[in-house]
N, CA and C atoms as an extended XYZ file, in Angstrom:
228
Properties=species:S:1:pos:R:3:atomname:S:1:resname:S:1:resid:I:1 pbc="F F F"
N       -15.342       51.252       91.880 N   MET     1
C       -15.486       49.629       91.660 CA  MET     1
C       -16.602       49.413       90.550 C   MET     1
N       -16.259       48.603       89.492 N   ILE     2
C       -17.239       48.232       88.664 CA  ILE     2
C       -17.404       46.506       88.978 C   ILE     2
N       -19.006       46.138       89.074 N   LYS     3
C       -19.613       44.989       89.317 CA  LYS     3
C       -20.436       44.607       88.394 C   LYS     3
N       -20.386       43.527       87.838 N   ALA     4
C       -21.504       43.153       87.113 CA  ALA     4
C       -21.797       41.506       87.367 C   ALA     4
N       -23.088       41.416       87.479 N   GLU     5
C       -23.310       39.908       87.757 CA  GLU     5
C       -24.538       39.272       86.866 C   GLU     5
N       -24.449       38.168       86.675 N   ASN     6
C       -25.304       37.308       85.791 CA  ASN     6
C       -25.649       37.890       84.424 C   ASN     6
N       -24.583       38.377       83.849 N   LEU     7
C       -24.637       38.768       82.677 CA  LEU     7
C       -24.775       37.565       81.476 C   LEU     7
N       -25.689       37.794       80.278 N   GLY     8
C       -25.910       36.876       79.359 CA  GLY     8
C       -26.201       37.414       78.016 C   GLY     8
N       -25.931       36.668       76.902 N   LYS     9
C       -26.338       37.078       75.745 CA  LYS     9
C       -26.810       35.812       74.909 C   LYS     9
N       -28.130       35.951       74.345 N   LYS    10
C       -28.543       34.898       73.754 CA  LYS    10
C       -28.982       35.185       72.439 C   LYS    10
N       -28.840       34.338       71.351 N   TYR    11
C       -29.075       34.316       70.060 CA  TYR    11
C       -30.250       33.614       69.580 C   TYR    11
N       -31.132       33.681       68.667 N   THR    12
C       -32.236       33.071       68.302 CA  THR    12
C       -31.793       32.919       66.630 C   THR    12
N       -31.874       31.387       66.425 N   ILE    13
C       -31.338       31.234       65.067 CA  ILE    13
C       -32.411       30.303       64.401 C   ILE    13
N       -32.890       30.648       63.173 N   GLY    14
C       -33.882       30.100       62.598 CA  GLY    14
C       -33.292       29.071       61.417 C   GLY    14
N       -33.886       27.695       61.467 N   HIS    15
C       -33.570       26.830       60.485 CA  HIS    15
C       -34.584       26.415       59.846 C   HIS    15
N       -34.370       25.817       58.399 N   GLN    16
C       -35.277       25.698       57.590 CA  GLN    16
C       -35.412       24.076       57.433 C   GLN    16
N       -36.351       23.472       57.977 N   THR    17
C       -36.416       21.830       58.056 CA  THR    17
C       -36.377       21.396       56.463 C   THR    17
N       -35.708       20.359       56.034 N   GLU    18
C       -36.118       19.639       54.843 CA  GLU    18
C       -37.269       18.929       54.642 C   GLU    18
N       -37.886       19.148       53.569 N   ARG    19
C       -38.853       18.117       53.303 CA  ARG    19
C       -38.711       17.043       52.254 C   ARG    19
N       -38.842       16.010       52.624 N   GLY    20
C       -38.611       14.651       51.978 CA  GLY    20
C       -39.800       14.282       51.150 C   GLY    20
N       -40.775       15.014       51.101 N   ARG    21
C       -41.837       14.537       50.102 CA  ARG    21
C       -42.305       15.615       49.107 C   ARG    21
N       -43.366       15.218       48.402 N   TYR    22
C       -43.741       16.156       47.354 CA  TYR    22
C       -44.404       17.210       47.960 C   TYR    22
N       -44.105       18.553       47.420 N   VAL    23
C       -44.952       19.816       47.989 CA  VAL    23
C       -45.411       20.388       46.742 C   VAL    23
N       -46.888       20.462       46.973 N   ALA    24
C       -47.754       21.139       45.945 CA  ALA    24
C       -47.651       22.740       45.817 C   ALA    24
N       -47.692       23.108       44.693 N   LEU    25
C       -47.610       24.766       44.489 CA  LEU    25
C       -48.581       25.471       45.594 C   LEU    25
N       -49.570       25.034       45.907 N   ARG    26
C       -50.868       25.703       46.652 CA  ARG    26
C       -50.101       25.673       48.099 C   ARG    26
N       -49.316       24.582       48.414 N   ASP    27
C       -48.735       24.531       49.797 CA  ASP    27
C       -47.414       25.483       49.868 C   ASP    27
N       -46.671       25.644       48.776 N   VAL    28
C       -45.692       26.576       48.710 CA  VAL    28
C       -46.269       28.047       48.790 C   VAL    28
N       -47.172       28.236       47.984 N   LEU    29
C       -47.948       29.754       48.156 CA  LEU    29
C       -48.347       29.958       49.558 C   LEU    29
N       -49.161       29.083       50.125 N   VAL    30
C       -49.943       29.268       51.507 CA  VAL    30
C       -48.724       29.629       52.438 C   VAL    30
N       -47.463       28.822       52.529 N   GLN    31
C       -46.240       28.751       53.343 CA  GLN    31
C       -45.425       30.350       53.206 C   GLN    31
N       -45.456       30.548       51.850 N   ASN    32
C       -45.011       32.158       51.570 CA  ASN    32
C       -45.648       33.261       52.047 C   ASN    32
N       -47.167       32.996       51.890 N   ALA    33
C       -47.879       34.073       52.563 CA  ALA    33
C       -48.028       34.134       54.056 C   ALA    33
N       -47.961       32.965       54.607 N   ARG    34
C       -47.508       32.936       56.063 CA  ARG    34
C       -46.460       33.638       56.529 C   ARG    34
N       -45.411       33.361       56.049 N   THR    35
C       -44.085       33.952       56.296 CA  THR    35
C       -44.256       35.514       56.131 C   THR    35
N       -44.506       35.924       55.046 N   PHE    36
C       -44.717       37.232       54.641 CA  PHE    36
C       -45.501       37.998       55.475 C   PHE    36
N       -46.797       37.460       56.159 N   TRP    37
C       -47.451       38.078       57.239 CA  TRP    37
C       -46.677       38.174       58.654 C   TRP    37
N       -45.922       37.133       58.973 N   ARG    38
C       -45.268       37.132       59.992 CA  ARG    38
C       -44.235       37.870       60.340 C   ARG    38
N       -43.431       38.053       58.889 N   THR    39
C       -42.568       39.223       59.068 CA  THR    39
C       -42.915       40.477       58.987 C   THR    39
N       -43.828       40.697       58.325 N   THR    40
C       -44.539       42.076       58.456 CA  THR    40
C       -44.922       42.623       59.727 C   THR    40
N       -45.736       41.515       60.441 N   ALA    41
C       -46.019       41.760       61.896 CA  ALA    41
C       -45.177       42.042       62.940 C   ALA    41
N       -43.843       41.078       62.603 N   ASP    42
C       -42.660       41.125       63.505 CA  ASP    42
C       -42.037       42.666       63.361 C   ASP    42
N       -41.993       43.169       62.028 N   LEU    43
C       -41.217       44.576       61.833 CA  LEU    43
C       -42.088       45.469       62.353 C   LEU    43
N       -43.585       45.352       62.458 N   LEU    44
C       -44.385       46.393       63.045 CA  LEU    44
C       -44.014       46.247       64.366 C   LEU    44
N       -43.889       45.307       65.086 N   ARG    45
C       -43.788       45.186       66.515 CA  ARG    45
C       -42.369       45.550       66.983 C   ARG    45
N       -41.397       45.504       66.130 N   GLY    46
C       -40.019       45.980       66.444 CA  GLY    46
C       -39.281       44.716       66.879 C   GLY    46
N       -39.561       43.379       66.571 N   ARG    47
C       -39.056       42.156       66.664 CA  ARG    47
C       -38.083       41.866       65.500 C   ARG    47
N       -37.001       41.259       66.131 N   PRO    48
C       -36.156       40.787       65.131 CA  PRO    48
C       -36.560       39.788       64.054 C   PRO    48
N       -36.258       39.634       62.736 N   ILE    49
C       -36.784       39.023       61.846 CA  ILE    49
C       -35.839       37.690       61.836 C   ILE    49
N       -36.386       36.546       61.954 N   ILE    50
C       -35.634       35.401       62.032 CA  ILE    50
C       -36.484       34.479       60.936 C   ILE    50
N       -35.691       33.933       60.084 N   GLN    51
C       -36.231       33.107       58.917 CA  GLN    51
C       -35.947       31.538       59.142 C   GLN    51
N       -36.790       30.810       58.870 N   GLY    52
C       -36.933       29.411       59.064 CA  GLY    52
C       -38.178       28.913       59.778 C   GLY    52
N       -38.423       27.451       59.752 N   ASN    53
C       -39.575       27.212       60.600 CA  ASN    53
C       -39.616       26.574       61.881 C   ASN    53
N       -37.960       26.402       62.193 N   HIS    54
C       -37.732       25.832       63.290 CA  HIS    54
C       -36.455       26.783       64.014 C   HIS    54
N       -36.865       26.984       65.253 N   LEU    55
C       -36.117       28.242       65.893 CA  LEU    55
C       -35.038       27.323       67.128 C   LEU    55
N       -33.966       27.925       67.112 N   GLU    56
C       -33.032       27.351       68.231 CA  GLU    56
C       -32.372       28.610       68.846 C   GLU    56
N       -32.270       28.477       70.341 N   GLU    57
C       -31.721       29.510       70.989 CA  GLU    57
C       -30.403       29.064       71.390 C   GLU    57
N       -29.275       29.945       71.351 N   VAL    58
C       -27.944       29.679       71.511 CA  VAL    58
C       -27.508       30.749       72.391 C   VAL    58
N       -26.715       30.163       73.609 N   TRP    59
C       -26.402       31.250       74.821 CA  TRP    59
C       -24.756       31.431       74.249 C   TRP    59
N       -24.489       32.597       74.027 N   ALA    60
C       -23.108       33.023       73.784 CA  ALA    60
C       -22.370       33.330       75.077 C   ALA    60
N       -23.296       33.643       76.100 N   LEU    61
C       -22.670       34.169       77.343 CA  LEU    61
C       -23.803       33.894       78.264 C   LEU    61
N       -23.620       33.119       79.417 N   LYS    62
C       -24.850       32.896       80.365 CA  LYS    62
C       -24.371       32.961       81.873 C   LYS    62
N       -24.828       33.653       82.562 N   ASP    63
C       -24.724       33.931       84.027 CA  ASP    63
C       -23.066       34.191       84.416 C   ASP    63
N       -22.457       35.249       83.547 N   ALA    64
C       -21.053       35.590       83.862 CA  ALA    64
C       -21.005       36.721       84.797 C   ALA    64
N       -20.377       36.669       85.730 N   SER    65
C       -20.070       37.843       86.740 CA  SER    65
C       -18.805       38.302       86.716 C   SER    65
N       -18.461       39.465       87.107 N   PHE    66
C       -17.170       39.873       87.416 CA  PHE    66
C       -17.166       41.224       88.354 C   PHE    66
N       -16.009       41.521       88.846 N   GLU    67
C       -15.671       42.718       89.790 CA  GLU    67
C       -14.333       43.294       89.393 C   GLU    67
N       -14.337       44.480       89.194 N   ILE    68
C       -13.025       45.209       88.994 CA  ILE    68
C       -12.950       46.309       90.031 C   ILE    68
N       -11.843       46.176       90.995 N   ARG    69
C       -11.772       46.964       91.925 CA  ARG    69
C       -10.944       48.240       91.656 C   ARG    69
N       -11.046       49.358       92.594 N   ARG    70
C       -10.268       50.571       92.136 CA  ARG    70
C        -8.909       50.264       92.103 C   ARG    70
N        -8.013       50.740       91.120 N   GLY    71
C        -6.855       50.618       90.877 CA  GLY    71
C        -6.347       49.383       89.803 C   GLY    71
N        -7.194       48.667       89.520 N   GLU    72
C        -6.909       47.329       88.670 CA  GLU    72
C        -7.155       47.530       87.267 C   GLU    72
N        -6.263       46.879       86.414 N   VAL    73
C        -6.217       47.141       84.912 CA  VAL    73
C        -6.846       45.628       84.264 C   VAL    73
N        -7.793       45.937       83.354 N   VAL    74
C        -8.449       44.821       82.795 CA  VAL    74
C        -8.002       45.083       81.362 C   VAL    74
N        -7.069       43.914       80.655 N   TRP    75
C        -6.637       43.751       79.294 CA  TRP    75
C        -7.829       42.999       78.588 C   TRP    75
N        -8.235       43.329       77.457 N   VAL    76
C        -9.108       42.515       76.887 CA  VAL    76
C        -8.439       42.181       75.423 C   VAL    76
């Protein structure tokens, strides 16, 4: 028998929010430096690289359970 309980798969998606105001070159350079250091730290820690300044979590599958008994056939 095969039994699975509470399976789930979650994705984290990064979004870049739009700026409706003037942005100085200094602000762009500071933001790029922060992004570079954050990306480098994530790489060193083995974390996924997610771009954007707003993160959204999306569940593709959440709390799915199933059971396959001996002799049953499952077609996917």
